[in-house]
C-alpha positions in Angstrom: -18.5 -9.4 -17.5 -17.4 -8.1 -21.0 -14.6 -6.2 -22.3 -16.5 -2.5 -21.9 -16.3 -2.9 -18.3 -12.6 -3.7 -18.0 -10.8 -1.6 -15.5 -7.5 -1.1 -13.4 -7.5 -3.3 -11.0 -9.7 -6.0 -12.8 -9.0 -9.8 -12.5 -8.5 -11.5 -15.7 -8.4 -14.8 -17.2 -5.7 -15.3 -20.1 -4.1 -18.4 -21.5 -5.7 -20.4 -18.9 -3.8 -18.1 -15.8 -5.2 -15.0 -13.6 -3.3 -11.5 -13.9 -3.9 -8.5 -12.2 -5.1 -5.7 -14.6 -2.4 -2.7 -14.0 -2.6 -0.1 -17.2 -4.7 -0.2 -19.6 -3.4 1.7 -23.8 -5.2 2.0 -26.7 -3.5 0.4 -29.9 -3.2 2.0 -33.2 -6.1 0.0 -34.1 -8.5 1.2 -31.9 -8.0 -2.3 -29.3 -6.9 -2.7 -26.0 -3.4 -3.2 -24.7 -3.3 -4.8 -21.0 -0.3 -4.5 -18.7 -0.7 -6.9 -16.2 0.6 -8.7 -13.4 0.4 -12.5 -12.9 -1.7 -13.9 -10.0 -1.7 -17.8 -10.7 1.0 -19.8 -9.3 2.8 -20.1 -12.2 3.1 -16.7 -13.7 2.9 -15.1 -10.2 4.2 -11.7 -10.1 5.2 -11.9 -14.0 4.9 -8.7 -15.9 3.1 -8.8 -19.6 1.2 -7.3 -21.8 -1.6 -8.3 -23.7 -3.4 -7.4 -26.6 -6.7 -7.6 -27.1 -6.9 -8.2 -30.8 -4.0 -10.9 -30.7 -6.0 -13.0 -27.8 -9.2 -12.9 -29.5 -8.2 -14.3 -32.7 -6.2 -16.7 -30.8 -9.5 -18.6 -29.8 -9.1 -18.1 -25.8 -9.5 -14.7 -25.6 -10.0 -12.4 -22.3 -12.2 -13.5 -19.4 -13.0 -10.8 -17.0 -13.4 -12.4 -13.3 -16.7 -11.1 -11.9 -16.2 -9.7 -8.3 -19.6 -10.6 -7.8 -19.7 -14.3 -8.4 -16.5 -14.7 -5.7 -17.5 -17.4 -2.8 -16.7 -16.4 -0.1 -15.9 -19.4 2.9 -15.8 -19.3 6.7 -12.6 -18.7 8.3 -12.7 -22.3 10.6 -8.6 -21.7 12.2 -8.4 -20.5 15.8 -9.3 -17.0 16.6 -9.3 -15.9 13.0 -5.8 -16.4 12.2 -5.9 -16.9 8.9 -8.7 -14.3 8.1 -6.1 -11.8 10.4 -2.8 -13.0 8.6 -4.3 -12.1 5.2 -5.5 -8.8 6.1 -1.6 -8.4 7.8 -0.5 -9.5 4.3 -2.6 -6.5 2.5 -1.3 -3.9 4.9 2.3 -4.6 4.3 2.1 -5.6 0.7 4.1 -2.7 -1.5 2.4 0.3 -3.3 -0.2 -0.2 -6.1 1.6 -0.4 -9.6 2.2 2.9 -11.2 2.8 3.7 -15.2 6.3 4.9 -15.6 7.7 5.2 -18.7 6.7 2.3 -21.1 5.2 -0.5 -18.6 3.9 -0.4 -15.3 6.7 -0.5 -12.8 6.5 0.3 -8.7 5.9 3.3 -8.0 7.8 4.8 -4.9 7.7 8.4 -3.9 9.8 9.0 -0.8 10.0 7.1 2.2 6.5 7.2 4.2 7.8 8.5 7.4 9.1 11.6 5.9 5.8 12.1 3.6 4.2 11.4 7.4 5.6 14.1 9.0 5.1 16.5 6.4 3.1 19.4 7.9 2.7 21.6 4.9 3.8 21.3 0.8 2.6 18.8 -1.1 4.1 15.5 -3.1 3.5 15.4 -6.6 3.3 12.2 -8.7 3.3 12.8 -12.7 1.5 9.8 -14.7 1.0 9.3 -18.3 -3.0 9.2 -19.0 -4.1 7.8 -22.4 -7.9 7.4 -21.5 -8.9 10.5 -23.7 -9.6 10.5 -27.4 -7.1 12.9 -28.3 -4.0 10.1 -27.0 -1.9 10.2 -24.2 -1.7 13.5 -22.1 1.1 13.8 -18.7 -1.0 15.3 -15.7 0.8 15.9 -12.3 -1.0 14.8 -9.1 -0.1 16.7 -6.0 -1.1 15.0 -2.4 -1.2 18.1 -0.1 0.2 17.3 3.7 -0.4 17.1 6.2 -1.1 13.2 6.2 -2.5 12.5 9.7 -5.9 10.3 8.9 -3.7 7.1 8.6 -4.0 5.3 12.2 -3.1 1.5 11.7 -3.6 1.1 15.2 -7.2 2.4 14.6 -7.6 0.2 11.7 -6.9 -2.3 13.4 -9.3 -2.0 16.3 -12.0 -1.6 13.9 -10.8 -5.2 12.1 -10.9 -6.9 15.4 -14.5 -5.2 16.3 -16.0 -6.9 13.1 -13.7 -10.1 13.8 -15.3 -10.6 17.5 -19.3 -9.4 16.1 -18.7 -12.3 13.0 -17.1 -14.5 15.9 -20.4 -14.7 18.1 
């Protein structure tokens, strides 16, 4: 994949380590500054910023991993235990990274139980967008209550049905 296909959420290889792209900014030279979090063992959960100009000049460059080339392997554990643990881990992950200040930080609005119980009003979040030619601008995203579409038990039931279907 080329750098034109790069977006937050992409996985890249830089300096022999795998990173998750959290935010992309434009530099004064028109290049990209990638705010990332480490995924490989050596850099796991470490934050970094890579400048496209410097990485391409250094020789190794930035390799964008293509999700279509992912190799799927069957889960041979008893009752698909490994897959279930993996999905449970995904469900329990911390909130996604969001841009706060000059770098990506974990973004917490309010306690989810408090938000979920809201019957009216909205939860607002301010974000800085820097994807337009006019430069960065701040905007507010409002999430309107009620938030009653999340149903973890139903999600589990759906996943279990799929596991049972695949197991057969």
